[in-house]
N, C-alpha and C positions, 0 to 999 in steps of 0.2 A: 281777421282776428276778432274774437268775441271776448267780452268781459262780463263778469257776473255783477249784478246789482240787486238791491233789495226792493221788492215790490211790497209796498204797504197798501193794504186794501181793507175795505169794510163793506158791509151790505146795508143798503138803504132802500126801503120799499121794493125789495126784490132785485135790485141792481147791484152788481159788484162795481165798486168805485175805487180807484187806486191811483198811486203815483210812484215814481221811482224816487226812493228816499235820497239818493246821492245826487240827483239832478233836479234842481228846482224848476218847476214849470212843466214837467213832463207828467201828464196825468190823463186818464181816460175812464171809460166805463164799459160794461158789457153785461149781457144777461146771464153769462156763466163765467167761472173763473178762467176757463180756457179762452173765451172771447175777450175778457179783460186783458189777459196777457198779450194776445195778438194786437189788440187796439193800442196798448201801451207801447209795444214795439213799433207800430206805425207812427204813433205820436213822436217817439224818439227819432225815427228816421226823418220825419218832417222837420223836426227841430234842427237836425244836422244839416238838412238841405238849405234851410233859411238862415242859419246862424253865422255869426262871425266867429273867429277862433276863440274869442273870450267866452263864448257860450258853451264850449265843450267841457265835459266832466273834468273835475280837478283830479290830478294824479295823487295829491297828498291832501289829506283833510286834517285841519288843526282845530283844537278846541281850547277854550279858555273860560274861566268863570268871571262873571261880572255882576254887579248889583243893579237892581232896578228901583 
């Protein structure tokens, strides 16, 4: 079963750097956008192999406003 996530990325000094928006801590880089996507998938797979159940993506996202 696959799920769709948001890849946020930017280019810094010729490198594509990105992260999965919905999953904190899953990020990588690549010389091309395709390489970045593959590297982020690998980072996600490694996170799943090493994680506890609490580290898996949330099925529901909640938002609230607060003052700083």
